[in-house]
Short mmCIF file of the C-alpha atoms (twelve columns), coordinates in Angstrom:
data_MODEL
# 
_entry.id   MODEL 
# 
loop_
_atom_site.group_PDB 
_atom_site.id 
_atom_site.type_symbol 
_atom_site.label_atom_id 
_atom_site.label_alt_id 
_atom_site.label_comp_id 
_atom_site.label_asym_id 
_atom_site.label_seq_id 
_atom_site.Cartn_x 
_atom_site.Cartn_y 
_atom_site.Cartn_z 
_atom_site.pdbx_PDB_model_num 
ATOM 1   C CA . UNK A 1   5.332   -26.767 3.885   1 
ATOM 2   C CA . UNK A 2   8.404   -28.990 4.018   1 
ATOM 3   C CA . UNK A 3   6.747   -31.629 1.821   1 
ATOM 4   C CA . UNK A 4   5.685   -28.946 -0.692  1 
ATOM 5   C CA . UNK A 5   9.290   -27.736 -0.921  1 
ATOM 6   C CA . UNK A 6   10.543  -31.324 -1.295  1 
ATOM 7   C CA . UNK A 7   7.978   -31.891 -4.057  1 
ATOM 8   C CA . UNK A 8   9.149   -28.699 -5.837  1 
ATOM 9   C CA . UNK A 9   5.685   -27.150 -5.548  1 
ATOM 10  C CA . UNK A 10  6.992   -24.361 -3.334  1 
ATOM 11  C CA . UNK A 11  10.398  -22.693 -3.584  1 
ATOM 12  C CA . UNK A 12  12.307  -21.690 -0.452  1 
ATOM 13  C CA . UNK A 13  14.959  -18.970 -0.597  1 
ATOM 14  C CA . UNK A 14  16.791  -17.215 2.217   1 
ATOM 15  C CA . UNK A 15  16.698  -13.402 2.379   1 
ATOM 16  C CA . UNK A 16  18.340  -11.526 5.199   1 
ATOM 17  C CA . UNK A 17  18.495  -14.768 7.184   1 
ATOM 18  C CA . UNK A 18  14.759  -15.391 6.844   1 
ATOM 19  C CA . UNK A 19  13.213  -18.146 4.735   1 
ATOM 20  C CA . UNK A 20  10.914  -16.866 1.988   1 
ATOM 21  C CA . UNK A 21  8.472   -19.156 0.210   1 
ATOM 22  C CA . UNK A 22  7.044   -18.714 -3.260  1 
ATOM 23  C CA . UNK A 23  5.197   -20.777 -5.833  1 
ATOM 24  C CA . UNK A 24  6.138   -21.594 -9.377  1 
ATOM 25  C CA . UNK A 25  4.153   -19.410 -11.790 1 
ATOM 26  C CA . UNK A 26  2.264   -22.417 -13.168 1 
ATOM 27  C CA . UNK A 27  1.211   -23.427 -9.638  1 
ATOM 28  C CA . UNK A 28  0.226   -19.828 -8.866  1 
ATOM 29  C CA . UNK A 29  -1.953  -19.652 -11.997 1 
ATOM 30  C CA . UNK A 30  -3.621  -22.957 -11.139 1 
ATOM 31  C CA . UNK A 31  -4.303  -21.763 -7.580  1 
ATOM 32  C CA . UNK A 32  -5.678  -18.457 -8.889  1 
ATOM 33  C CA . UNK A 33  -8.053  -20.297 -11.228 1 
ATOM 34  C CA . UNK A 34  -9.269  -22.550 -8.424  1 
ATOM 35  C CA . UNK A 35  -9.672  -19.617 -6.064  1 
ATOM 36  C CA . UNK A 36  -11.712 -17.692 -8.652  1 
ATOM 37  C CA . UNK A 37  -14.263 -20.541 -8.607  1 
ATOM 38  C CA . UNK A 38  -14.912 -20.013 -4.889  1 
ATOM 39  C CA . UNK A 39  -17.947 -18.240 -3.536  1 
ATOM 40  C CA . UNK A 40  -17.456 -14.443 -3.937  1 
ATOM 41  C CA . UNK A 41  -18.140 -13.934 -0.219  1 
ATOM 42  C CA . UNK A 42  -15.305 -16.348 0.608   1 
ATOM 43  C CA . UNK A 43  -13.010 -14.582 -1.861  1 
ATOM 44  C CA . UNK A 44  -13.796 -11.232 -0.230  1 
ATOM 45  C CA . UNK A 45  -13.051 -12.640 3.205   1 
ATOM 46  C CA . UNK A 46  -9.673  -14.014 2.087   1 
ATOM 47  C CA . UNK A 47  -8.731  -10.745 0.375   1 
ATOM 48  C CA . UNK A 48  -9.737  -8.780  3.489   1 
ATOM 49  C CA . UNK A 49  -7.550  -10.999 5.680   1 
ATOM 50  C CA . UNK A 50  -4.575  -10.515 3.370   1 
ATOM 51  C CA . UNK A 51  -5.054  -6.730  3.377   1 
ATOM 52  C CA . UNK A 52  -5.451  -6.628  7.159   1 
ATOM 53  C CA . UNK A 53  -2.298  -8.705  7.653   1 
ATOM 54  C CA . UNK A 54  -0.244  -6.548  5.269   1 
ATOM 55  C CA . UNK A 55  -1.417  -3.304  6.884   1 
ATOM 56  C CA . UNK A 56  -0.698  -4.659  10.370  1 
ATOM 57  C CA . UNK A 57  2.794   -5.813  9.438   1 
ATOM 58  C CA . UNK A 58  3.621   -2.561  7.666   1 
ATOM 59  C CA . UNK A 59  2.337   -0.479  10.548  1 
ATOM 60  C CA . UNK A 60  4.564   -2.420  12.952  1 
ATOM 61  C CA . UNK A 61  7.588   -2.235  10.645  1 
ATOM 62  C CA . UNK A 62  6.974   1.447   9.940   1 
ATOM 63  C CA . UNK A 63  7.606   2.264   13.583  1 
ATOM 64  C CA . UNK A 64  10.863  0.276   13.491  1 
ATOM 65  C CA . UNK A 65  12.476  1.601   10.293  1 
ATOM 66  C CA . UNK A 66  13.701  4.685   12.116  1 
ATOM 67  C CA . UNK A 67  15.267  2.686   14.957  1 
ATOM 68  C CA . UNK A 68  18.534  0.871   15.607  1 
ATOM 69  C CA . UNK A 69  17.627  -2.095  13.360  1 
ATOM 70  C CA . UNK A 70  16.468  0.100   10.479  1 
ATOM 71  C CA . UNK A 71  18.357  -1.842  7.803   1 
ATOM 72  C CA . UNK A 72  16.739  -5.110  8.887   1 
ATOM 73  C CA . UNK A 73  13.210  -3.655  8.758   1 
ATOM 74  C CA . UNK A 74  13.794  -1.826  5.484   1 
ATOM 75  C CA . UNK A 75  14.938  -5.135  3.981   1 
ATOM 76  C CA . UNK A 76  11.792  -6.885  5.270   1 
ATOM 77  C CA . UNK A 77  9.573   -4.250  3.688   1 
ATOM 78  C CA . UNK A 78  11.564  -4.490  0.434   1 
ATOM 79  C CA . UNK A 79  11.033  -8.272  0.427   1 
ATOM 80  C CA . UNK A 80  7.277   -7.674  0.507   1 
ATOM 81  C CA . UNK A 81  7.182   -4.963  -2.170  1 
ATOM 82  C CA . UNK A 82  5.708   -7.256  -4.823  1 
ATOM 83  C CA . UNK A 83  2.943   -8.229  -2.385  1 
ATOM 84  C CA . UNK A 84  2.297   -4.580  -1.495  1 
ATOM 85  C CA . UNK A 85  2.060   -3.681  -5.185  1 
ATOM 86  C CA . UNK A 86  -0.398  -6.526  -5.777  1 
ATOM 87  C CA . UNK A 87  -2.573  -5.520  -2.839  1 
ATOM 88  C CA . UNK A 88  -2.677  -1.855  -3.850  1 
ATOM 89  C CA . UNK A 89  -3.517  -2.852  -7.429  1 
ATOM 90  C CA . UNK A 90  -6.292  -5.122  -6.136  1 
ATOM 91  C CA . UNK A 91  -7.658  -2.298  -3.970  1 
ATOM 92  C CA . UNK A 92  -7.666  0.153   -6.874  1 
ATOM 93  C CA . UNK A 93  -9.280  -2.337  -9.247  1 
ATOM 94  C CA . UNK A 94  -11.993 -3.314  -6.762  1 
ATOM 95  C CA . UNK A 95  -12.651 0.027   -5.076  1 
ATOM 96  C CA . UNK A 96  -15.992 0.407   -6.830  1 
ATOM 97  C CA . UNK A 97  -17.325 -2.771  -5.205  1 
ATOM 98  C CA . UNK A 98  -16.633 -1.716  -1.614  1 
ATOM 99  C CA . UNK A 99  -15.298 1.481   -0.071  1 
ATOM 100 C CA . UNK A 100 -13.554 -0.550  2.667   1 
ATOM 101 C CA . UNK A 101 -11.291 -2.007  -0.011  1 
ATOM 102 C CA . UNK A 102 -10.252 1.490   -1.081  1 
ATOM 103 C CA . UNK A 103 -9.676  2.503   2.546   1 
ATOM 104 C CA . UNK A 104 -7.385  -0.507  2.974   1 
ATOM 105 C CA . UNK A 105 -5.449  0.577   -0.123  1 
ATOM 106 C CA . UNK A 106 -5.119  4.053   1.341   1 
ATOM 107 C CA . UNK A 107 -3.903  2.578   4.659   1 
ATOM 108 C CA . UNK A 108 -1.280  0.499   2.894   1 
ATOM 109 C CA . UNK A 109 -0.061  3.407   0.750   1 
ATOM 110 C CA . UNK A 110 0.047   5.633   3.833   1 
ATOM 111 C CA . UNK A 111 2.075   3.011   5.701   1 
ATOM 112 C CA . UNK A 112 4.562   2.796   2.815   1 
ATOM 113 C CA . UNK A 113 5.205   6.550   2.840   1 
ATOM 114 C CA . UNK A 114 8.226   6.573   5.212   1 
ATOM 115 C CA . UNK A 115 9.732   3.527   3.523   1 
ATOM 116 C CA . UNK A 116 9.437   5.104   0.067   1 
ATOM 117 C CA . UNK A 117 11.019  8.318   1.308   1 
ATOM 118 C CA . UNK A 118 13.898  6.608   3.061   1 
ATOM 119 C CA . UNK A 119 14.588  4.605   -0.113  1 
ATOM 120 C CA . UNK A 120 13.937  7.586   -2.440  1 
ATOM 121 C CA . UNK A 121 11.262  5.556   -4.194  1 
ATOM 122 C CA . UNK A 122 9.107   8.547   -5.001  1 
ATOM 123 C CA . UNK A 123 7.918   7.255   -8.367  1 
ATOM 124 C CA . UNK A 124 6.695   3.924   -6.951  1 
ATOM 125 C CA . UNK A 125 4.916   5.704   -4.105  1 
ATOM 126 C CA . UNK A 126 3.412   8.231   -6.496  1 
ATOM 127 C CA . UNK A 127 2.081   5.457   -8.731  1 
ATOM 128 C CA . UNK A 128 0.447   3.776   -5.731  1 
ATOM 129 C CA . UNK A 129 -1.365  6.869   -4.506  1 
ATOM 130 C CA . UNK A 130 -2.341  8.032   -7.994  1 
ATOM 131 C CA . UNK A 131 -3.835  4.608   -8.761  1 
ATOM 132 C CA . UNK A 132 -5.887  4.732   -5.554  1 
ATOM 133 C CA . UNK A 133 -6.968  8.352   -5.934  1 
ATOM 134 C CA . UNK A 134 -8.104  7.650   -9.507  1 
ATOM 135 C CA . UNK A 135 -10.182 4.723   -8.232  1 
ATOM 136 C CA . UNK A 136 -11.860 6.901   -5.594  1 
ATOM 137 C CA . UNK A 137 -14.773 7.920   -7.804  1 
ATOM 138 C CA . UNK A 138 -16.844 8.952   -4.785  1 
ATOM 139 C CA . UNK A 139 -14.058 11.305  -3.623  1 
ATOM 140 C CA . UNK A 140 -14.602 10.271  -0.034  1 
ATOM 141 C CA . UNK A 141 -14.524 12.952  2.613   1 
ATOM 142 C CA . UNK A 142 -12.217 11.134  5.008   1 
ATOM 143 C CA . UNK A 143 -9.132  12.102  6.935   1 
ATOM 144 C CA . UNK A 144 -7.245  9.252   5.306   1 
ATOM 145 C CA . UNK A 145 -7.997  10.606  1.817   1 
ATOM 146 C CA . UNK A 146 -6.738  14.037  2.920   1 
ATOM 147 C CA . UNK A 147 -3.513  12.429  4.158   1 
ATOM 148 C CA . UNK A 148 -3.086  10.506  0.894   1 
ATOM 149 C CA . UNK A 149 -3.527  13.774  -1.038  1 
ATOM 150 C CA . UNK A 150 -0.725  15.282  1.069   1 
ATOM 151 C CA . UNK A 151 1.448   12.260  0.372   1 
ATOM 152 C CA . UNK A 152 0.753   12.595  -3.373  1 
ATOM 153 C CA . UNK A 153 1.892   16.226  -3.128  1 
ATOM 154 C CA . UNK A 154 5.101   15.246  -1.327  1 
ATOM 155 C CA . UNK A 155 5.926   12.590  -3.921  1 
ATOM 156 C CA . UNK A 156 5.303   15.021  -6.767  1 
ATOM 157 C CA . UNK A 157 7.475   17.698  -5.147  1 
ATOM 158 C CA . UNK A 158 10.313  15.198  -4.955  1 
ATOM 159 C CA . UNK A 159 9.705   14.203  -8.580  1 
ATOM 160 C CA . UNK A 160 9.997   17.846  -9.687  1 
ATOM 161 C CA . UNK A 161 6.291   18.298  -10.417 1 
ATOM 162 C CA . UNK A 162 5.336   21.389  -8.385  1 
ATOM 163 C CA . UNK A 163 2.105   22.174  -10.259 1 
ATOM 164 C CA . UNK A 164 0.506   18.783  -9.622  1 
ATOM 165 C CA . UNK A 165 1.857   18.863  -6.065  1 
ATOM 166 C CA . UNK A 166 0.107   22.202  -5.498  1 
ATOM 167 C CA . UNK A 167 -3.173  20.774  -6.829  1 
ATOM 168 C CA . UNK A 168 -2.971  17.736  -4.533  1 
ATOM 169 C CA . UNK A 169 -2.154  19.778  -1.446  1 
ATOM 170 C CA . UNK A 170 -4.860  22.369  -2.137  1 
ATOM 171 C CA . UNK A 171 -7.433  19.593  -2.373  1 
ATOM 172 C CA . UNK A 172 -6.066  18.112  0.863   1 
ATOM 173 C CA . UNK A 173 -6.273  21.439  2.698   1 
ATOM 174 C CA . UNK A 174 -9.840  22.025  1.506   1 
ATOM 175 C CA . UNK A 175 -10.936 18.507  2.460   1 
ATOM 176 C CA . UNK A 176 -9.204  18.703  5.849   1 
ATOM 177 C CA . UNK A 177 -10.964 21.985  6.602   1 
ATOM 178 C CA . UNK A 178 -14.352 20.499  5.590   1 
ATOM 179 C CA . UNK A 179 -14.011 17.494  7.880   1 
ATOM 180 C CA . UNK A 180 -12.294 19.337  10.735  1 
ATOM 181 C CA . UNK A 181 -8.917  17.538  10.543  1 
ATOM 182 C CA . UNK A 182 -6.710  20.386  11.694  1 
ATOM 183 C CA . UNK A 183 -3.511  18.302  11.937  1 
ATOM 184 C CA . UNK A 184 -3.675  17.192  8.280   1 
ATOM 185 C CA . UNK A 185 -4.685  20.721  7.228   1 
ATOM 186 C CA . UNK A 186 -1.588  22.142  8.947   1 
ATOM 187 C CA . UNK A 187 0.636   19.520  7.299   1 
ATOM 188 C CA . UNK A 188 -0.828  20.504  3.950   1 
ATOM 189 C CA . UNK A 189 -0.164  24.173  4.608   1 
ATOM 190 C CA . UNK A 190 3.430   23.300  5.557   1 
ATOM 191 C CA . UNK A 191 3.808   21.402  2.274   1 
ATOM 192 C CA . UNK A 192 2.795   24.511  0.299   1 
# 
């Protein structure tokens, strides 16, 4: 990594006392082109690893943003927002190829919920969940989908859109009842 920085192929910046590395856009485009020529199975494996890492990190940080070092963890999540956006976009765009990809997008959006609320980033959160819900053409009957519907309702309430919020939460309550997820059903009822 040091030699890449010295060769100006990778840029190192400090954020909140932590080094952050990024590529020049021309290098990123070249890497993307090369990656696209890989075997699709290899591409899927790499994308799955990236999603798994992001979900794991967010899940860990999510439990820490309400603690004593909240500002530090909120800053770390903010530093990754571009990556989170890219992953959610990828999940929405590729949901039709594999339902696991959509589930990962749901997990990531669910993990960003507390962060978006603490930062009052309702519009960004709403865009994430709407993009994923629109991609869910099979309308999966999962607990995670029911939770995402509740989250969509909460975002819309905070954006002053009570009618769409009511539609999201009603769908969540119905789905939760169908699959026997009483906890999510009760949260939906409380949102009404």
